[in-house]
C-alpha positions in Angstrom: 61.9 112.2 45.3 62.2 108.5 46.1 64.1 107.5 48.7 66.8 104.7 49.1 66.0 101.6 52.3 68.6 101.7 54.3 71.9 100.2 53.6 71.9 96.1 54.7 74.9 94.2 53.8 77.0 95.0 51.0 77.4 93.0 47.9 80.3 94.6 46.3 82.9 92.4 45.0 80.3 89.9 45.1 79.2 89.5 41.2 75.8 90.6 41.5 74.0 92.8 38.7 69.8 93.6 39.6 67.5 93.4 36.8 63.9 95.0 36.9 60.6 94.1 35.8 59.8 93.7 31.8 56.2 94.0 30.1 56.3 91.8 27.7 55.5 88.6 28.8 52.2 88.6 30.2 50.0 85.5 29.1 52.8 83.2 27.9 52.0 79.5 28.4 53.7 77.7 31.1 56.4 75.1 29.5 57.7 74.2 33.2 55.5 72.1 36.1 57.6 73.7 38.4 56.7 77.6 38.1 53.8 78.3 40.5 50.6 79.1 40.4 49.9 82.5 37.9 53.3 82.5 37.0 54.7 81.5 33.2 57.6 79.8 32.8 59.9 82.1 29.4 59.7 80.3 26.5 62.8 80.9 23.9 61.0 83.3 21.8 59.3 85.3 25.0 61.4 85.7 28.2 59.7 86.2 31.9 59.4 89.7 33.2 61.3 90.3 36.0 58.2 91.0 38.1 57.6 87.1 37.4 61.3 86.6 37.6 60.9 87.9 41.2 58.1 85.5 42.1 59.7 82.7 40.6 62.8 82.0 42.8 63.0 78.1 42.4 66.3 78.0 41.0 65.1 76.5 37.9 67.3 78.3 34.5 65.5 81.0 32.8 65.6 83.9 30.3 64.3 87.4 32.3 64.2 90.7 30.0 64.6 94.1 31.8 66.1 97.5 31.8 69.5 98.1 33.2 68.9 100.0 35.9 72.0 100.3 37.9 74.5 98.4 40.3 73.4 97.0 43.8 76.0 97.5 46.7 73.8 96.6 49.2 70.4 94.4 49.7 68.4 97.5 49.2 70.7 100.2 47.8 71.3 100.2 43.9 73.5 103.2 42.6 73.1 105.1 39.3 76.7 106.7 39.2 80.1 106.3 40.8 80.6 102.4 40.1 82.9 100.4 42.0 83.3 97.6 40.2 81.9 95.3 37.3 80.6 92.9 39.6 76.3 93.5 39.1 74.0 95.3 37.5 70.3 96.0 38.3 67.1 95.6 35.2 63.7 97.2 35.9 60.6 96.8 34.0 60.9 100.5 33.9 64.3 102.6 33.1 63.1 104.7 35.9 62.5 102.1 38.4 63.8 103.3 41.8 62.2 100.7 44.0 64.9 97.6 44.8 61.4 95.9 45.4 60.7 95.7 41.9 64.6 94.5 40.6 66.6 91.3 40.3 69.9 90.9 41.5 71.9 89.0 38.7 75.2 87.9 39.2 78.0 89.1 36.9 80.2 86.1 36.5 84.0 86.8 35.2 82.9 86.2 31.7 80.2 88.8 31.4 82.0 91.7 32.8 84.1 93.2 30.7 80.6 93.4 28.6 78.1 94.3 31.0 79.8 95.7 33.9 78.8 99.4 34.8 82.3 100.4 35.8 83.7 99.5 32.1 80.2 100.6 30.2 78.7 103.1 32.2 76.7 103.7 29.1 74.3 100.5 29.5 72.8 101.8 32.1 69.0 102.5 30.6 69.7 99.5 27.7 66.9 96.7 27.5 68.5 93.1 27.7 67.8 89.5 28.0 69.8 87.6 30.6 69.6 83.4 31.2 70.5 81.8 34.1 69.2 80.4 37.7 66.8 82.0 39.5 67.3 81.8 42.7 68.0 84.8 45.6 71.0 86.3 46.4 71.9 87.6 49.6 68.3 87.7 50.9 67.0 89.6 47.5 65.3 88.1 44.5 68.0 87.2 42.2 69.4 85.4 39.7 72.7 83.6 40.1 75.3 81.4 37.1 74.6 83.9 34.2 75.3 81.9 31.6 74.1 84.8 28.9 73.1 88.6 28.8 72.0 90.3 25.2 70.8 93.2 24.4 67.1 93.3 22.4 65.5 94.6 19.7 64.1 97.5 21.9 67.4 98.3 23.5 68.3 101.5 25.4 65.5 103.4 26.2 68.2 106.6 26.1 68.5 106.0 22.4 67.0 108.7 21.0 65.3 106.7 17.8 63.2 105.1 20.6 59.7 106.4 21.6 59.6 108.9 24.3 59.1 107.7 28.3 56.3 108.1 30.3 55.6 111.9 31.1 55.3 111.4 34.7 57.6 109.1 36.5 55.8 107.5 39.0 55.6 109.3 42.3 57.9 111.9 41.5 55.5 114.7 41.9 53.7 113.5 45.1 52.2 116.2 47.1 52.0 118.3 44.2 48.5 118.1 43.6 45.7 120.9 44.3 48.7 123.5 44.5 49.5 126.4 42.3 51.4 129.8 42.2 54.3 130.4 45.4 53.2 127.1 46.9 53.6 125.2 44.1 56.7 126.8 42.8 58.3 126.1 46.7 57.2 122.2 46.1 58.5 121.2 42.8 61.8 123.5 44.2 61.9 120.4 47.1 61.1 117.9 44.6 64.0 118.9 41.8 66.2 120.1 44.3 67.2 116.2 45.3 69.8 115.7 42.3 73.6 114.6 41.9 75.9 117.7 41.4 78.0 117.2 38.4 81.9 119.4 38.0 82.5 121.2 35.0 84.8 118.7 33.6 81.9 116.3 33.9 79.3 118.4 31.7 81.4 117.4 28.3 80.9 113.5 29.0 77.0 114.6 29.9 76.0 116.3 26.7 77.5 113.8 24.8 74.7 111.8 25.7 72.2 113.7 26.8 72.2 115.6 23.3 73.4 112.5 20.8 72.1 113.0 17.7 69.4 110.4 16.9 71.0 109.7 13.3 74.5 109.2 14.7 75.4 108.0 18.0 78.8 109.6 17.1 77.7 112.9 16.9 76.0 115.4 19.3 73.3 118.3 17.6 74.0 121.6 18.6 71.0 123.7 20.1 70.5 127.2 18.3 72.3 125.7 15.0 70.4 122.5 14.8 74.1 121.2 13.2 74.8 118.0 14.3 78.4 117.8 14.8 80.7 114.8 16.2 81.3 114.4 20.0 84.7 114.6 19.5 85.0 117.9 18.4 84.4 119.7 21.5 86.5 122.5 22.6 87.7 126.3 22.1 88.1 126.7 18.9 87.0 127.9 15.7 84.1 125.6 15.1 84.2 123.9 17.6 81.0 123.1 20.2 81.1 123.5 23.2 79.3 124.3 26.5 76.6 127.1 26.2 74.6 128.5 29.6 70.9 128.7 27.9 70.2 131.1 31.1 73.5 132.9 30.7 76.2 132.0 33.5 76.6 136.2 33.7 72.8 136.5 35.0 73.6 135.6 38.9 76.9 135.9 37.9 77.1 131.9 39.2 80.0 131.3 36.7 80.8 127.3 36.3 80.1 126.9 39.7 78.7 123.3 40.7 75.1 123.4 40.7 73.9 126.4 38.1 76.9 126.5 36.5 77.1 122.9 35.9 73.7 121.6 35.6 72.6 120.1 32.4 69.1 120.7 32.0 70.2 124.2 30.9 73.9 123.2 29.4 73.7 122.3 25.9 76.3 122.1 23.2 76.8 125.2 20.6 78.8 126.1 17.9 81.9 128.4 19.8 80.9 130.9 17.0 77.2 130.9 17.9 77.5 131.0 21.6 79.8 134.2 21.1 77.2 135.8 19.2 74.3 134.9 21.7 76.7 136.1 24.6 74.6 137.4 27.5 71.4 138.1 25.7 67.9 137.6 26.8 65.4 135.7 25.0 62.9 137.7 23.1 61.5 137.7 19.0 63.2 139.7 16.3 66.8 141.1 15.2 69.6 140.5 12.6 70.2 136.9 11.1 72.8 135.4 13.0 76.1 134.0 11.1 76.2 130.1 11.1 72.8 130.1 12.9 69.6 129.3 10.2 66.6 131.0 11.8 68.2 132.8 14.9 68.3 136.0 14.9 69.5 139.2 17.4 70.0 142.4 18.3 71.5 144.7 21.2 69.8 143.0 23.9 68.1 140.0 23.2 68.2 136.6 21.1 65.5 134.5 19.2 66.6 130.6 18.2 65.6 128.9 15.8 61.5 127.9 15.6 62.4 124.2 16.8 63.7 125.0 19.9 62.0 127.8 21.5 60.0 125.8 23.7 63.0 123.7 24.4 64.8 127.3 26.0 61.4 128.2 27.3 61.2 125.7 29.6 64.8 125.0 30.8 64.5 128.7 31.8 61.1 128.2 33.5 63.3 125.2 35.1 66.2 127.5 36.3 63.9 129.5 38.0 62.4 127.4 40.1 65.2 125.3 40.9 67.5 128.0 42.2 66.0 129.8 45.1 69.1 131.5 47.0 68.8 128.7 49.6 71.6 126.8 48.4 74.3 129.1 47.9 73.3 129.0 44.7 71.6 132.9 43.4 67.6 133.3 43.4 66.9 132.8 39.4 63.7 134.5 38.4 62.5 135.6 35.0 60.9 139.1 34.4 59.8 140.6 31.0 62.4 142.8 30.3 65.6 142.4 28.1 69.0 144.0 29.3 68.8 142.1 32.4 73.1 142.2 32.8 74.7 140.6 35.7 71.8 140.8 37.8 70.1 137.4 38.4 67.0 137.7 36.2 66.4 136.6 32.2 63.6 137.4 30.0 61.0 138.0 28.9 58.9 135.7 30.0 55.7 136.8 28.3 58.1 135.8 25.1 58.5 132.5 26.2 55.2 131.6 27.9 54.8 131.9 24.2 57.4 130.1 22.8 56.4 127.2 25.3 53.1 126.7 24.2 53.8 127.3 20.5 56.8 124.7 20.8 56.0 121.7 23.0 58.2 118.9 24.0 59.1 116.8 21.4 61.1 112.7 21.3 64.3 114.7 21.8 63.7 116.7 24.7 61.9 114.3 26.4 64.5 111.3 26.1 66.8 114.5 27.2 64.7 114.7 30.6 64.7 111.2 31.0 68.6 110.2 30.5 69.3 113.1 32.9 66.8 111.9 35.1 68.2 107.8 34.8 71.8 108.6 34.2 73.7 111.3 35.4 71.5 114.1 37.9 68.4 111.8 39.0 66.3 114.9 39.0 63.9 116.3 36.3 62.7 119.4 34.2 58.5 119.1 35.4 57.9 121.7 32.6 58.9 118.7 30.0 57.1 116.6 32.2 54.0 118.7 32.4 54.2 121.6 29.7 50.5 122.8 31.1 52.3 124.0 34.6 54.0 127.1 32.8 50.7 128.8 33.5 50.5 127.6 37.4 53.8 129.3 38.3 54.6 131.7 35.7 
């Protein structure tokens, strides 16, 4: 995982936002004689990229396009959660950018804070916007001052489930894994993905309303097993509510709702209260009797089979948990095995069936988008088996 630069000087309370590069303005014709050689000025139809804006710190007023990637709190620090105020945002060419060298710090005047400040609107994180202002260094960092306008573009929010899925490999996130397999590969992935923000159990509600948003209705979430779309506000513990399903059953290792494995949204999903209870703490396998209110779901005394469309999703969530939690950070050592009826032991099976499911149901746009939103907005770690489905066979 990329590390952040050392804190240099605080920007809190100074009205700064950060922009990062967008790839849409390459090759446009220059419209201002003040633009440096090799960098074209934005036209009305084509804004500058963030890269171009970084290289055009002339004080000229320009329009720049980029993704909101966080809030700068120091010259070399941009945060992605726990926003202290509405004074600044960060845009980047990639929604998963973490290098501040590739970001443009943009000052938010009072008139724009209520709409674009991240403390008031954390869901703005990941949106693509056009910002207009004077390109001028802001606290020794390429920036934009006197911002006069910010507008969402036609391809806003890469976290919107209707958009194309992001790149399967986020830059250098998996550096150091080449040539590894087996236990050494698993240990390296554990080291990478263990750097995460740990949510509270109450915080999981808000996260799931974002990660599992219905692509066809932004007011709803999709229940993982049943596939039904239900209002985000219909969460709770009553019949016909949706609640927080632990795909790795929390009794398998007896971690409950403890922050860490009990709140990790890489395996927590919305599900109908009744269906959640029917699944209980069963292992995963094929066959059984039909499950009420869950079309194409099956269960027997020791196992549960979800609908075909999410069998691979379930498998990859289980494999993530088995790599992420190795008993080294106060959590149990979670492992997969090839049996059912594991009870309260820290195991889940059947691994042979889960591997089949992962192969039969590769990651789709919804699953990829979910992984990206967890990384960008909530936990800042990834499920490697969504980015690289082929890695399942190298470890399990």
